[in-house]
C-alpha positions as CSV (number, residue, x, y, z in Angstrom):
1,M,110.4,-52.3,77.8
2,N,111.7,-49.1,76.3
3,K,111.1,-50.4,72.8
4,S,108.0,-49.2,71.0
5,L,105.7,-51.4,69.2
6,S,106.3,-51.3,65.5
7,E,104.1,-52.3,62.6
8,S,104.2,-55.8,61.5
9,N,106.5,-56.7,58.8
10,L,104.5,-56.1,55.7
11,N,106.9,-58.0,53.7
12,V,106.3,-61.2,55.5
13,S,104.1,-63.4,53.5
14,P,101.0,-64.3,55.1
15,P,100.3,-67.9,55.9
16,R,99.4,-70.0,52.9
17,D,96.0,-70.8,54.1
18,L,95.1,-67.1,54.4
19,N,96.0,-66.1,50.8
20,I,93.9,-69.0,49.2
21,T,90.4,-68.0,48.0
22,P,87.8,-70.4,49.2
23,P,87.5,-73.0,46.5
24,N,83.7,-72.9,46.2
25,Y,83.3,-69.1,45.7
26,V,84.2,-68.7,42.1
27,S,83.0,-72.0,41.1
28,N,79.6,-71.4,42.6
29,R,79.2,-68.0,40.9
30,A,80.3,-69.5,37.5
31,A,78.0,-72.4,38.0
32,K,75.1,-70.1,38.9
33,K,75.9,-68.0,35.9
34,R,75.9,-71.0,33.6
35,K,72.7,-72.2,35.1
36,E,71.0,-68.9,34.5
37,D,72.3,-68.8,30.9
38,H,71.2,-72.3,30.1
39,S,67.9,-72.3,32.1
40,P,64.9,-73.0,29.9
41,P,62.7,-70.0,29.0
42,M,59.5,-69.5,30.9
43,H,56.2,-70.3,29.1
44,T,54.8,-67.3,27.2
45,D,51.3,-67.5,28.6
46,T,52.6,-67.6,32.1
47,Q,54.8,-64.6,31.3
48,H,51.9,-62.3,29.9
49,E,49.1,-63.4,32.1
50,P,49.1,-60.2,34.3
51,G,48.7,-58.0,31.1
52,N,45.6,-59.9,29.8
53,N,44.0,-59.4,33.1
54,D,44.5,-55.6,32.9
55,I,42.9,-55.5,29.4
56,S,40.0,-57.6,30.5
57,A,39.4,-55.3,33.4
58,L,39.7,-52.2,31.2
59,R,37.2,-53.7,28.7
60,E,34.8,-54.5,31.5
61,E,35.1,-51.0,32.9
62,M,34.4,-49.5,29.4
63,R,31.4,-51.8,29.1
64,E,30.0,-50.6,32.4
65,M,30.8,-47.0,31.4
66,F,28.9,-47.3,28.1
67,A,26.1,-49.1,29.7
68,T,25.8,-46.3,32.3
69,L,26.0,-43.7,29.5
70,L,23.3,-45.4,27.5
71,A,21.1,-45.8,30.5
72,T,21.5,-42.1,31.2
73,Q,20.8,-41.1,27.6
74,R,17.7,-43.4,27.6
75,Q,16.4,-41.7,30.7
76,E,17.0,-38.3,29.2
77,F,15.3,-39.3,26.0
78,E,12.4,-40.7,27.9
79,K,12.1,-37.3,29.6
80,I,12.2,-35.2,26.4
81,N,10.2,-37.7,24.4
82,P,6.8,-36.2,25.5
83,T,8.1,-32.7,24.6
84,L,9.3,-33.9,21.2
85,K,5.9,-35.5,20.7
86,Q,4.2,-32.2,21.6
87,I,6.5,-30.3,19.2
88,Q,5.7,-32.8,16.5
89,D,2.0,-32.5,17.1
90,T,2.3,-28.7,17.1
91,N,4.2,-28.8,13.8
92,I,1.5,-30.9,12.3
93,K,-1.1,-28.4,13.4
94,I,0.9,-25.5,12.1
95,E,1.3,-27.2,8.7
96,S,-2.4,-27.9,8.6
97,S,-3.1,-24.2,9.5
98,I,-0.7,-23.0,6.9
99,E,-2.3,-25.3,4.3
100,F,-5.7,-24.0,5.3
101,L,-4.6,-20.4,5.2
102,S,-3.0,-21.0,1.8
103,R,-6.3,-22.3,0.4
104,Q,-8.1,-19.4,1.9
105,N,-5.6,-17.0,0.4
106,L,-6.1,-18.5,-3.0
107,E,-9.8,-18.2,-2.6
108,L,-9.6,-14.6,-1.5
109,Q,-7.3,-13.8,-4.4
110,K,-9.8,-15.2,-6.8
111,R,-12.6,-13.4,-5.1
112,I,-10.6,-10.1,-5.2
113,E,-10.0,-10.6,-8.9
114,T,-13.7,-11.3,-9.4
115,L,-14.6,-8.2,-7.4
116,E,-12.2,-6.0,-9.3
117,L,-13.7,-7.2,-12.6
118,Q,-17.1,-6.5,-11.2
119,K,-16.0,-3.1,-10.0
120,K,-14.8,-2.2,-13.5
121,E,-18.1,-3.4,-14.9
122,D,-20.0,-1.4,-12.3
123,A,-18.0,1.7,-13.0
124,K,-18.8,1.4,-16.7
125,H,-22.5,0.9,-15.8
126,I,-22.5,3.9,-13.4
127,T,-20.8,6.0,-16.1
128,A,-23.4,5.0,-18.6
129,L,-26.2,5.8,-16.2
130,E,-24.6,9.2,-15.3
131,D,-24.3,10.0,-19.0
132,K,-27.9,9.0,-19.5
133,I,-29.1,11.1,-16.6
134,E,-27.0,14.0,-17.8
135,N,-28.5,13.8,-21.3
136,M,-32.0,13.7,-19.8
137,L,-31.3,16.8,-17.7
138,K,-29.9,18.6,-20.7
139,H,-33.0,17.6,-22.7
140,S,-35.3,18.9,-20.0
141,R,-33.5,22.2,-19.9
142,K,-32.9,22.7,-23.5
143,A,-35.5,25.5,-23.7
144,N,-34.5,27.1,-20.4
145,F,-32.3,30.1,-19.5
146,E,-31.6,31.8,-16.2
147,I,-31.0,35.3,-15.0
148,K,-28.5,35.7,-12.2
149,N,-28.0,38.4,-9.6
150,V,-31.5,39.8,-9.9
151,P,-32.5,41.8,-6.8
152,K,-35.4,40.1,-5.0
153,K,-38.6,42.1,-4.4
154,E,-40.7,41.8,-1.3
155,K,-43.7,39.4,-1.8
156,E,-42.4,38.6,-5.2
157,T,-44.9,36.7,-7.5
158,K,-44.7,34.9,-10.8
159,E,-46.3,37.9,-12.5
160,D,-43.5,40.1,-11.3
161,L,-41.0,37.6,-12.7
162,I,-42.7,37.4,-16.1
163,K,-42.7,41.3,-16.3
164,M,-39.0,41.2,-15.6
165,V,-38.4,38.8,-18.5
166,T,-40.6,40.6,-21.0
167,C,-39.0,43.9,-20.1
168,L,-35.6,42.3,-20.6
169,S,-36.7,41.0,-24.0
170,S,-37.8,44.5,-25.0
171,S,-34.5,46.0,-23.8
172,V,-32.3,43.8,-25.9
173,G,-34.6,43.7,-29.0
174,A,-35.9,40.2,-28.7
175,A,-39.4,39.0,-29.4
176,L,-40.2,37.0,-26.2
177,T,-43.7,37.6,-24.9
178,K,-45.7,36.5,-21.9
179,S,-47.2,33.6,-23.8
180,D,-43.8,32.3,-24.7
181,V,-43.0,31.7,-21.0
182,A,-44.0,28.1,-20.1
183,D,-42.8,28.4,-16.5
184,I,-40.7,30.8,-14.4
185,Y,-39.4,30.6,-10.8
186,R,-36.7,31.8,-8.5
187,V,-34.3,29.2,-7.2
188,R,-34.3,28.7,-3.5
189,G,-31.0,29.5,-1.9
190,K,-29.0,26.8,-0.1
191,K,-27.9,29.5,2.4
192,D,-30.3,31.8,4.2
193,N,-28.1,34.9,3.6
194,V,-28.2,34.4,-0.1
195,V,-31.1,36.6,-1.4
196,N,-30.4,37.2,-5.1
197,T,-30.8,33.7,-6.3
198,P,-31.1,32.9,-10.0
199,I,-34.4,33.2,-11.9
200,V,-35.1,30.2,-14.2
201,V,-37.2,30.8,-17.3
202,E,-38.7,27.9,-19.3
203,T,-39.7,29.0,-22.8
204,T,-41.9,27.2,-25.2
205,S,-39.1,26.4,-27.7
206,T,-35.4,26.3,-27.9
207,T,-35.5,28.8,-30.8
208,L,-37.0,31.5,-28.5
209,K,-34.4,30.8,-25.9
210,S,-31.5,30.9,-28.3
211,E,-32.8,34.2,-29.8
212,L,-33.0,35.8,-26.4
213,L,-29.5,34.7,-25.4
214,Q,-28.0,35.9,-28.6
215,S,-29.7,39.2,-28.3
216,C,-28.4,39.6,-24.7
217,K,-24.9,38.7,-25.9
218,T,-25.1,41.2,-28.7
219,Y,-26.3,44.0,-26.4
220,N,-23.4,43.5,-24.1
221,I,-20.9,43.6,-27.0
222,R,-22.4,46.8,-28.4
223,N,-22.8,48.7,-25.2
224,K,-20.2,49.7,-22.6
225,T,-22.8,49.5,-19.9
226,K,-23.7,45.9,-19.7
227,L,-27.1,44.6,-18.7
228,R,-28.3,46.0,-15.4
229,A,-31.4,45.5,-13.2
230,K,-32.9,48.6,-14.8
231,H,-33.3,46.5,-18.0
232,L,-35.6,44.3,-16.0
233,G,-37.8,47.3,-15.1
234,F,-36.3,48.0,-11.6
235,V,-36.4,51.5,-10.4
236,T,-34.4,50.7,-7.2
237,Q,-31.1,49.0,-7.3
238,E,-31.3,49.6,-11.1
239,E,-27.5,49.5,-11.6
240,T,-27.1,46.0,-10.2
241,P,-25.4,44.0,-12.9
242,I,-27.3,40.9,-14.2
243,F,-26.1,37.9,-16.2
244,V,-28.2,35.9,-18.7
245,S,-27.2,32.4,-19.7
246,E,-28.7,29.1,-20.5
247,Q,-29.6,26.8,-17.6
248,L,-26.9,24.2,-17.2
249,T,-26.9,20.9,-15.4
250,P,-24.7,20.7,-12.2
251,K,-22.1,18.8,-14.1
252,A,-22.1,21.2,-17.0
253,S,-21.9,24.2,-14.6
254,R,-18.8,22.7,-13.0
255,L,-17.2,22.0,-16.4
256,Y,-18.0,25.6,-17.5
257,F,-16.4,27.0,-14.4
258,L,-13.2,25.0,-15.0
259,A,-13.2,25.8,-18.7
260,R,-13.3,29.5,-17.9
261,D,-10.3,29.0,-15.6
262,L,-8.6,27.2,-18.5
263,V,-9.0,30.2,-20.7
264,K,-7.7,32.5,-18.0
265,S,-4.6,30.4,-17.3
266,T,-3.5,29.1,-20.7
267,T,-3.4,30.1,-24.4
268,F,-7.0,29.1,-25.0
269,T,-9.1,32.1,-26.0
270,F,-12.7,31.1,-26.3
271,C,-15.1,29.4,-23.9
272,W,-18.9,29.2,-24.3
273,T,-22.0,27.0,-23.9
274,A,-24.6,25.9,-26.3
275,Y,-27.5,23.5,-25.8
276,G,-26.2,22.4,-22.4
277,N,-22.6,21.6,-23.7
278,V,-19.4,23.4,-22.9
279,Y,-16.9,24.3,-25.6
280,V,-13.4,25.8,-25.8
281,R,-11.2,27.0,-28.6
282,R,-7.6,28.0,-28.7
283,D,-8.0,30.6,-31.5
284,E,-10.2,31.3,-34.5
285,N,-8.2,28.8,-36.6
286,S,-8.2,26.0,-34.1
287,P,-10.8,23.2,-33.9
288,I,-13.6,23.5,-31.4
289,I,-13.3,21.1,-28.4
290,T,-16.3,19.8,-26.5
291,I,-15.6,19.5,-22.8
292,T,-17.0,16.2,-21.4
293,S,-15.0,15.7,-18.1
294,E,-12.7,17.3,-15.6
295,A,-9.9,14.9,-16.6
296,Q,-10.1,16.3,-20.1
297,I,-9.6,19.8,-18.8
298,K,-6.6,18.7,-16.7
299,Q,-5.0,17.3,-19.9
300,L,-5.7,20.6,-21.7
301,F,-3.9,22.5,-18.9
302,Q,-0.8,20.5,-19.7
303,I,-0.8,21.4,-23.4
304,K,1.6,24.2,-24.2
């Protein structure tokens, strides 16, 4: 009773039947292994059948997706198709309008060219008519001269004007008589405050007119006191200066004014009129230039 329990004797061999492995354990595993190694392979179609089904399903899904996409695009196209049709119609109309405007533009260009040619022809014709009228006016005034800045008398008559002219002729030593005066009159003033308007004298010949003008010019050269109203027989306002010159046309008067300005502003020395024409000359050795237009005077201003 006092002895403790001790471990079993480990050196004691177990019973024979306990140390023996069951006879079927190893042999069953080996047999199973050999069976697995020598088992016939499975059929290929049977082995991949699940993969084919997945591909088929994917293809079907893609078909449905494309069909849906095409249907959606078809619907969208059907929606925008009317708009595209309108745009196409509008483009056609625009092209037609552009073509119409192009034709009109060509027609207008041709018409403008025709009008420009016609304008040039009209300008030439107008210039020719103006020259013709100018020559007619010069011819009608070839025997006329005018006296400027003459004081006007109250209740002035033609007899008074004729006496003035004959008195002037005597003062400058000319031979103009009453019978040599074909007509005489005082020009009406364009403004009411202008009183001393020019007196126009129409003589019976250009010779008489030229002789009187030359005599007046000579008198002014020889005398320090130029022609005055007293040389016309005035007893009042007798010191009023007067100016005698041939009657020019409006165009010639304008050219004469510009020609005098040319002489004042440039090296031209001489400027005068004769038989309705205006002449300038740089010096005594230079050629005489007949002034016919304002453009010509502008060119002469540029000559140095």
